C-alpha positions in Angstrom: 19.9 -35.4 98.5 24.2 -35.9 98.7 25.4 -38.6 96.7 29.1 -39.7 96.0 30.5 -42.0 94.0 33.8 -43.7 95.0 35.5 -45.3 92.1 38.3 -44.9 89.4 38.1 -43.5 86.1 39.2 -46.7 84.5 36.6 -48.4 86.1 33.5 -48.9 83.2 30.8 -49.4 86.2 31.9 -46.1 87.6 31.6 -43.9 84.7 28.2 -45.7 83.7 27.1 -44.9 87.4 28.3 -41.3 86.8 26.2 -41.2 83.5 23.4 -42.5 85.2 23.1 -39.8 87.4 24.3 -37.2 85.4 21.0 -38.1 82.6 19.0 -37.2 85.8 20.7 -34.3 86.5 21.6 -35.5 89.9 24.6 -33.8 91.5 27.5 -36.2 92.5 30.7 -35.9 94.6 33.3 -38.1 92.8 36.1 -39.5 94.4 38.5 -41.1 92.7 40.0 -43.9 94.6 43.3 -44.0 93.1 44.2 -40.7 93.7 42.2 -39.8 97.4 41.4 -43.5 98.5 38.5 -43.5 101.0 38.7 -42.2 104.6 38.0 -44.5 107.9 34.9 -42.4 108.7 33.6 -42.9 104.8 34.5 -46.7 105.0 32.6 -46.9 108.0 29.7 -45.6 106.9 29.6 -47.5 104.0 30.3 -50.7 105.9 27.0 -50.0 108.2 24.8 -49.1 105.8 25.8 -52.4 103.9 25.8 -54.5 107.1 21.7 -53.8 107.5 21.0 -55.5 104.4 24.0 -57.9 104.4 22.9 -59.0 107.8 26.4 -58.3 109.5 29.4 -56.1 109.3 32.0 -58.8 108.0 29.3 -59.6 105.4 29.1 -56.2 104.0 33.2 -55.9 104.2 33.1 -59.1 102.0 30.6 -57.5 100.0 33.0 -54.3 99.4 36.4 -56.8 98.5 37.0 -56.8 94.6 37.7 -60.7 94.1 38.9 -59.9 90.7 41.7 -57.1 91.9 44.9 -58.1 91.0 45.9 -57.9 94.7 43.2 -59.9 95.9 45.6 -62.4 97.4 47.0 -59.9 99.4 43.7 -59.4 101.2 42.0 -63.2 101.2 43.7 -65.1 103.7 43.6 -62.3 106.4 41.7 -62.7 109.8 38.3 -60.8 109.3 39.5 -58.3 112.0 42.1 -57.2 109.2 40.6 -56.9 106.0 39.0 -53.3 106.9 42.3 -51.6 107.5 43.3 -53.6 104.6 40.9 -51.9 102.5 41.7 -48.6 103.8 45.5 -49.0 103.4 44.8 -50.2 99.6 41.4 -48.9 98.2 41.9 -50.2 94.9 40.7 -53.8 96.6 37.2 -52.1 96.8 34.7 -52.8 94.3 33.6 -50.0 92.4 31.7 -48.2 92.4 30.6 -47.6 95.9 27.7 -45.0 95.6 26.3 -43.3 98.8 23.3 -41.6 99.7 24.5 -39.5 102.8 25.0 -41.8 105.9 21.9 -43.4 105.4 22.2 -45.8 102.3 25.2 -47.1 100.1 25.4 -49.5 97.2 28.4 -51.4 95.8 28.8 -52.1 91.6 25.8 -50.8 89.6 22.6 -50.3 91.0 20.4 -48.2 89.1 17.4 -50.3 90.6 18.4 -49.2 94.0 19.4 -45.5 93.2 16.0 -45.0 91.5 14.8 -45.4 94.9 16.6 -42.7 96.2 14.5 -39.9 94.4 
């Protein structure tokens, strides 16, 4: 199981996610969005995983957008086709944490009930 946690060290939910996996001795790779961001391939993989649950890619992208972010207005009124690129340009607009289990599953936010099934 290859778990990646995308988040920010100041995000309480990211810290809770890291602690949840650490308590179960599950190794994770933590990616600080503020420092490293998220690559195009990683974002596309997360969107694809979420689209299976949400129904469409656009619904998955909307799920990823943090509506409480300071710069939310910069993405709120963009055309749907431009929103994924804006998330790549400004990863702090992503809701945190994004937890990815390989290329097959991903969650947004603190979701221990889903992660329990990944064991």
